[in-house]
matplotlib code that plots the C-alpha trace (Angstrom):
import matplotlib.pyplot as plt

x = [-3.2, -0.1, -0.2, 0.5, 4.1, 4.5, 4.0, 7.6, 10.8, 12.3, 10.2, 11.9, 10.2, 10.2, 12.8, 14.7, 12.0, 13.6, 16.8, 14.9, 13.3, 14.1, 16.4, 17.5, 13.8, 13.5, 16.6, 15.4, 12.0, 13.6, 15.8, 12.9, 10.8, 13.8, 13.9, 10.3, 11.0, 13.6, 11.2, 8.4, 10.8, 11.8, 8.4, 7.4, 10.1, 12.5, 10.0, 9.1, 5.5, 2.9, 4.0, 7.4, 6.8, 3.4, 4.8, 7.7, 5.4, 3.2, 6.3, 7.4, 3.9, 3.8, 7.2, 6.0, 2.9, 5.0, 7.1, 4.0, 2.4, 5.6, 5.7, 2.3, 2.5, 1.6, -1.1, -3.0, -3.1, -4.1, -7.1, -8.0, -7.8, -11.6, -12.4, -10.0, -11.3, -15.0, -14.2, -12.6, -15.7, -17.9, -15.7, -16.0, -19.8, -19.6, -17.9, -21.0, -23.1, -20.7, -17.7, -16.1, -15.6, -12.3, -11.2, -14.5, -14.3, -15.9, -13.1, -12.5, -14.0, -13.2, -12.2, -11.4, -7.6, -7.2, -9.0, -9.0, -9.2, -10.7, -9.6, -6.0, -6.7, -8.6, -5.5, -3.8, -6.8, -7.7, -4.2, -4.5, -7.9, -6.9, -3.6, -5.7, -8.2, -5.5, -3.8, -7.1, -7.9, -6.4, -4.1, -6.2, -9.1, -7.2, -8.1, -11.6, -14.2, -16.2, -13.1, -11.8, -15.2, -15.1, -11.9, -12.9, -16.0, -13.9, -11.9, -14.8, -16.9, -14.4, -13.3, -16.9, -17.3, -14.0, -14.9, -18.1, -16.2, -14.7, -11.1, -9.9, -6.3, -7.1, -9.5, -6.8, -4.4, -7.1, -7.7, -3.9, -3.0, -5.8, -5.0, -1.4, -2.2, -4.4, -1.6, 1.0, -1.4, -1.3, -4.5, -4.3, -3.0, -6.0, -8.2, -5.8, -5.7, -9.5, -9.4, -6.8, -9.0, -12.0, -9.9, -9.1, -12.8, -13.5, -11.1, -12.8, -16.2, -14.9, -14.0, -17.2, -19.4, -18.0, -20.9, -23.5, -26.2, -24.4, -21.0, -18.8, -16.4, -16.7, -16.0, -12.9, -11.6, -11.9, -10.0, -7.2, -7.1, -7.0, -4.2, -2.3, -2.6, -1.8, -0.9, 0.1, -3.4, -4.5, -1.3, -3.1, -6.1, -6.3, -2.7, -1.3, -0.3, 1.6, 3.2, 4.6, 5.7, 7.7, 9.3, 10.4, 11.7, 13.7, 15.1, 16.7, 19.2, 21.7, 22.5, 19.6, 19.3, 20.2, 18.3, 15.5, 16.5, 13.8, 12.0, 8.8, 8.0, 9.3, 7.3, 4.2, 4.1, 4.1, 0.6, 0.1, 3.8, 3.6, 1.5, 1.0, 3.7, 6.4, 8.6, 9.0, 10.2, 12.9, 13.9, 14.2, 16.3, 18.5, 18.3, 18.4, 20.8, 18.5, 15.5, 17.2, 18.5, 15.0, 13.8, 16.7, 15.7, 12.1, 13.3, 15.6, 12.6, 10.7, 13.7, 14.2, 10.4, 10.7, 13.7, 11.8, 8.8, 10.8, 12.5, 9.2, 7.8, 4.3, 1.9, -0.1, 3.0, 4.7, 1.6, 1.0, 4.6, 4.6, 1.2, 2.3, 5.5, 3.6, 1.1, 4.0, 5.6, 2.4, 2.2, 5.5, 5.4, 2.0, 2.9, 6.2, 4.6, 1.8, 4.1, 6.4, 3.6, 3.8, 0.3, -2.8, -2.9, -5.0, -4.1, -1.8, 0.6, 4.3, 4.6, 6.4, 7.3, 4.0, 2.3, -0.5, -1.5, -3.7, -1.4, 1.8, 0.2, -1.5, 1.7, 3.8, 1.3, 1.4, 5.2, 4.5, 2.7, 5.7, 7.9, 5.6, 5.8, 9.6, 10.1, 7.7, 8.6, 9.4, 13.1]
y = [-29.3, -27.2, -27.2, -30.9, -29.9, -28.8, -32.3, -33.3, -33.7, -30.7, -28.3, -27.3, -28.2, -26.8, -24.3, -24.8, -22.6, -19.6, -20.2, -20.2, -16.8, -14.1, -12.3, -9.5, -8.4, -8.5, -6.3, -3.9, -3.6, -2.9, -0.2, 1.6, 1.4, 2.8, 5.8, 6.3, 6.2, 8.9, 11.1, 10.6, 11.5, 14.6, 15.9, 15.5, 18.0, 15.4, 13.3, 9.6, 10.5, 10.8, 9.0, 7.2, 5.0, 3.5, 3.1, 1.1, -1.1, -1.7, -2.6, -5.1, -6.7, -6.6, -8.4, -11.1, -11.5, -11.7, -14.6, -16.4, -16.1, -17.2, -20.4, -21.5, -23.5, -21.4, -23.9, -23.0, -19.4, -20.4, -22.3, -19.4, -16.7, -16.8, -16.5, -13.6, -11.7, -12.3, -11.2, -8.0, -7.2, -7.7, -5.3, -2.8, -3.1, -2.8, 0.6, 1.8, 1.2, 1.2, 3.1, 6.0, 9.3, 11.1, 14.1, 14.0, 10.4, 7.2, 4.6, 3.1, 0.6, 1.3, -1.9, -0.2, -0.9, 0.3, 1.7, -0.8, 0.5, -2.4, -0.9, -1.5, -5.2, -5.4, -4.4, -7.6, -10.0, -9.0, -9.9, -13.2, -14.1, -13.2, -15.3, -18.3, -17.7, -17.8, -20.8, -22.7, -21.5, -23.5, -21.4, -21.8, -20.0, -17.0, -14.6, -15.9, -13.1, -14.9, -15.8, -12.2, -10.7, -12.6, -11.1, -7.7, -7.9, -9.1, -5.8, -3.5, -4.5, -3.4, -0.5, 0.9, 0.4, 2.3, 5.1, 5.6, 6.2, 8.3, 7.2, 7.8, 6.9, 3.4, 2.9, 3.6, 1.2, -1.5, -1.1, -1.0, -3.9, -6.1, -5.2, -6.0, -9.5, -10.1, -8.9, -11.1, -14.1, -13.7, -11.9, -10.7, -7.2, -6.1, -6.1, -3.6, -1.4, -1.3, -0.3, 2.4, 3.8, 3.7, 5.4, 8.3, 8.6, 8.5, 11.4, 13.4, 12.6, 13.6, 17.1, 17.4, 16.5, 19.2, 21.4, 19.1, 17.3, 14.0, 15.2, 12.2, 13.4, 15.2, 19.0, 18.5, 15.9, 18.5, 21.0, 18.4, 18.2, 22.0, 22.1, 19.4, 21.4, 24.8, 24.8, 28.5, 29.5, 29.2, 29.0, 29.7, 27.5, 24.3, 24.7, 25.2, 21.5, 21.0, 24.4, 23.9, 20.4, 21.7, 24.4, 21.7, 19.5, 22.4, 23.7, 20.3, 20.7, 17.8, 17.0, 18.5, 21.0, 18.3, 16.0, 17.9, 21.1, 21.3, 24.6, 23.6, 20.8, 22.4, 25.6, 23.5, 24.9, 21.3, 19.7, 16.1, 16.0, 12.7, 10.8, 11.6, 14.3, 12.7, 12.1, 15.9, 16.1, 13.5, 15.3, 18.6, 17.2, 14.8, 16.3, 14.6, 12.0, 10.9, 10.8, 8.7, 6.4, 5.7, 5.2, 2.7, 0.7, 0.5, -0.7, -3.3, -4.7, -5.0, -6.5, -9.2, -10.1, -10.3, -12.6, -14.8, -14.9, -15.8, -18.7, -20.1, -22.9, -22.7, -20.5, -19.2, -18.4, -16.6, -14.6, -13.7, -12.6, -10.5, -9.1, -7.9, -6.5, -4.5, -3.3, -2.3, -0.4, 1.4, 2.5, 4.4, 5.5, 7.1, 8.8, 10.2, 11.3, 13.0, 15.0, 16.1, 17.4, 14.7, 13.4, 14.7, 14.5, 11.4, 10.6, 7.6, 7.1, 6.2, 2.5, 1.8, 5.4, 7.3, 7.0, 4.6, 1.2, -0.6, 0.2, -1.1, -4.2, -5.2, -4.6, -6.7, -9.5, -9.2, -9.7, -12.7, -14.2, -13.4, -15.1, -18.1, -18.4, -18.2, -20.6, -23.3, -23.1, -26.4, -27.1]
z = [-7.4, -6.9, -3.1, -3.2, -4.0, -0.5, 0.9, 0.2, 2.2, 0.4, 2.6, 5.9, 9.1, 12.7, 13.7, 10.4, 8.8, 10.5, 8.6, 5.3, 5.9, 3.4, 5.8, 3.5, 3.2, 7.0, 7.4, 4.8, 6.4, 9.7, 8.1, 6.6, 9.8, 11.7, 9.4, 10.2, 14.0, 13.6, 11.6, 14.1, 16.9, 15.0, 14.1, 17.8, 18.7, 20.1, 22.0, 21.8, 22.4, 21.0, 17.7, 17.8, 20.9, 19.8, 16.3, 17.6, 19.6, 16.5, 14.4, 17.0, 17.1, 13.3, 13.0, 15.4, 13.3, 10.1, 11.5, 12.7, 9.3, 7.6, 9.7, 8.3, 5.0, 2.0, 0.9, 4.0, 3.0, -0.5, 0.9, 3.3, 0.6, -0.1, 3.6, 4.0, 1.0, 2.1, 5.6, 4.4, 2.3, 5.3, 7.3, 4.5, 4.7, 8.5, 8.0, 6.3, 9.4, 12.4, 11.1, 12.9, 11.1, 10.9, 8.8, 6.9, 5.9, 7.4, 7.0, 10.4, 12.8, 16.5, 18.2, 21.5, 21.6, 18.0, 15.0, 12.2, 8.6, 6.6, 3.3, 4.2, 4.8, 1.5, -0.5, 0.6, 0.7, -2.9, -4.1, -2.2, -3.7, -7.2, -6.9, -5.7, -8.5, -11.2, -9.6, -9.8, -13.4, -16.3, -18.5, -21.6, -19.9, -18.4, -21.3, -22.1, -21.5, -18.8, -16.8, -17.2, -16.0, -12.7, -11.4, -12.7, -10.5, -7.5, -8.0, -8.6, -5.6, -2.9, -5.0, -5.1, -1.3, -0.7, -3.0, -1.0, 2.2, 0.4, -0.1, -3.7, -2.9, -1.6, -4.5, -7.0, -5.3, -5.3, -9.0, -9.8, -7.6, -8.9, -12.4, -11.9, -10.7, -13.7, -16.0, -14.3, -14.6, -18.3, -19.2, -22.8, -23.3, -25.4, -22.2, -20.6, -23.7, -23.6, -19.9, -20.6, -23.3, -21.1, -18.4, -20.7, -21.5, -17.8, -17.1, -19.7, -18.1, -14.7, -15.9, -18.0, -15.0, -12.7, -11.5, -13.2, -11.3, -12.2, -10.8, -10.5, -7.8, -4.5, -4.5, -2.3, -4.9, -7.7, -5.5, -5.2, -9.0, -9.3, -6.8, -8.7, -11.9, -10.5, -6.7, -6.9, -7.8, -4.1, -2.0, 1.3, 0.6, -1.5, -2.7, 0.8, 1.4, -1.8, -1.7, 1.8, 0.8, -2.1, 0.1, 2.5, -0.4, -1.9, 1.3, 2.0, -0.8, -1.3, 2.3, 4.3, 7.1, 9.7, 12.0, 13.8, 12.0, 9.5, 9.7, 7.8, 10.3, 13.5, 12.8, 11.8, 8.3, 6.9, 7.0, 8.2, 8.9, 10.8, 8.2, 4.5, 4.2, 6.3, 3.3, 2.9, 6.5, 5.7, 2.5, 4.4, 7.2, 5.2, 1.7, -1.7, -0.4, 2.4, 0.2, -2.5, 0.2, 1.4, -2.2, -2.7, 0.4, -0.9, -4.3, -2.8, -0.9, -4.2, -6.0, -3.4, -3.6, -7.4, -7.2, -4.7, -6.9, -10.1, -8.2, -6.9, -9.0, -7.4, -9.3, -6.3, -4.3, -7.2, -8.1, -4.4, -3.9, -7.2, -6.4, -2.9, -4.3, -6.9, -4.2, -2.0, -4.9, -5.5, -1.9, -1.8, -5.5, -5.1, -1.8, -3.2, -6.4, -4.3, -2.0, -4.8, -7.0, -9.6, -8.7, -7.0, -3.2, -2.6, 1.1, 0.7, 3.6, 3.2, 4.1, 7.4, 7.8, 8.2, 11.6, 11.6, 13.1, 10.5, 7.6, 9.3, 10.8, 7.6, 5.5, 7.8, 7.7, 3.9, 4.1, 6.3, 3.3, 1.1, 3.7, 3.8, 0.0, 0.2, 3.1, 1.8, -1.9, -3.5, -3.6]

ax = plt.figure().add_subplot(projection="3d")
ax.plot(x, y, z, "-o")
ax.set_aspect("equal")
plt.show()
């Protein structure tokens, strides 16, 4: 089995592992998070509370967790992938019975010291489990129907539970992230063509079902689609969020209004300014240059992960790294597309920048897995 490759003298031990960490990724993650701290300070009117200070504490805790996870051999995480995925499914089921409600959705479990969102954890454990599955599966079986059906079920089960919460944005990320791992593992393109065709048919069915007894989406989700297609149709109602976001984006110009000078956020025109729409605050204050700089930092993180995956000769480690890189890319791509009007508003936070505990901690643990794969790769 591939993890036997780690039992060699080529793998660093003890404190030497710290030297083998992917330090460019760590520096880039810190730079992105620091941009988030500045934005949270700004939207709070020049105060470290209530958002920036707890966010900084979470980031420090998350970085410590990342290093701890990185020090553990990658073969251990491979063997634990089934337990991690099963545990996240149990937490998703627990949300149905014990979950707390916020903003009309039941997505969190209150642990006392924090509110855990199991769907955030599932995004990563699904990638882990699929990477372990394809590491175990012989290459000649990857595209056989039975062995394709199993990972599809692994993807659809948590997706169905998340949709029920309801959380369409996370459900889309689960489908896309799981599908990406399958594609990277070598599943034949014809399966993806079939899914795309079915997706087009599904979109048609969604529109046809509106107002029918078998309506497929919630009313508020249809309003989000209407807003996406024509936000000016209801600028003070369903189109208010995206209209104000576009005003903030446009008013920033090339260089922005200046730090803490954004009128949309300071005058509270911008909705969810500390979570889903924080990118528009950054674009208003620092302009196109600031926005493109943040995007460049994100893309550099993905690039370094891809380089690490390509250079890794272990199948599980390479698939895990690529899967997390794709999932991370989807995080910021969907959020940026959402707040700029290129995609419907589906409630996806901007990674490491938006305020939130579960998303940040889980994401940094995921990068801990990437670091473990990088540190313990066969040399």
